[in-house]
C-alpha positions in Angstrom: 4.7 -71.0 60.0 6.1 -70.8 63.5 9.7 -71.2 62.2 9.4 -68.3 59.8 8.0 -66.2 62.6 11.0 -67.0 64.8 13.4 -66.1 62.0 11.8 -62.7 61.6 12.2 -62.0 65.3 15.8 -63.1 65.3 16.4 -61.0 62.2 15.1 -58.0 64.0 17.6 -58.6 66.8 20.5 -59.0 64.4 19.6 -55.7 62.7 19.8 -53.9 66.0 23.3 -55.4 66.6 24.5 -54.6 63.1 23.8 -50.9 63.4 26.3 -50.6 66.2 29.9 -49.9 65.2 32.1 -52.8 66.1 35.8 -52.5 66.2 36.0 -49.0 64.9 38.1 -46.5 66.7 37.1 -42.8 67.0 38.9 -40.8 64.4 40.8 -37.7 65.6 40.4 -34.5 63.7 43.3 -34.2 61.3 45.2 -31.0 61.4 48.0 -29.4 59.3 51.1 -29.6 61.5 52.7 -26.8 59.5 49.9 -24.4 60.3 49.7 -25.5 63.9 53.4 -25.1 64.6 54.0 -22.1 62.3 56.4 -23.9 59.9 56.8 -21.8 56.8 59.8 -23.5 55.1 60.2 -27.2 54.5 63.9 -28.1 54.3 64.7 -30.8 51.9 67.9 -31.6 53.8 65.9 -32.5 56.9 65.5 -36.2 56.1 64.2 -37.4 59.5 61.3 -34.9 59.2 60.6 -35.9 55.6 60.5 -39.6 56.5 57.2 -38.8 58.3 55.6 -38.1 55.0 56.7 -41.2 53.0 55.7 -44.8 53.6 57.8 -48.0 53.8 58.1 -48.3 50.0 59.2 -44.7 49.6 55.9 -43.3 48.3 54.7 -39.8 49.4 51.7 -40.2 51.7 48.5 -38.4 50.5 46.9 -35.5 52.3 44.0 -37.6 53.5 46.4 -39.7 55.6 48.7 -37.0 56.9 46.2 -34.2 57.3 48.3 -31.5 55.7 46.8 -28.7 53.8 47.1 -28.5 50.0 49.6 -25.6 50.2 52.0 -27.5 52.4 51.4 -30.9 50.7 52.8 -29.5 47.5 55.8 -28.1 49.4 56.4 -31.5 51.1 56.2 -33.2 47.7 58.7 -30.8 46.2 61.1 -31.2 49.2 60.9 -35.0 49.0 61.6 -34.9 45.2 64.6 -32.6 45.8 65.9 -34.9 48.5 65.5 -37.9 46.2 67.3 -36.1 43.4 70.3 -35.5 45.7 70.2 -39.1 47.0 69.2 -38.0 50.5 66.1 -40.2 50.3 65.6 -43.3 48.1 63.2 -43.4 45.2 62.1 -47.0 46.0 62.9 -49.3 48.8 61.8 -52.5 50.5 62.1 -51.4 54.1 62.6 -47.8 54.8 61.6 -47.4 58.4 
């Protein structure tokens, strides 16, 4: 019975350690850069700016990653689609950045 009692004590110590966050960084509050800097028009010809909103494969990054508001996310998506149509940005790529 002594071994089961020791396991219970060790289990209690492990639970205390498990409740602490290990290896997690503090998340910064996401903000809409368009509202912060007062950008009203997203130019589809500005490819270096649009590259911030697409990943290595050429996919448009979602709002939850970029922090843009819904209003500007639709404008970003439209600008990226226009730039792709005019071959300013690729539709699909292996290494974009």
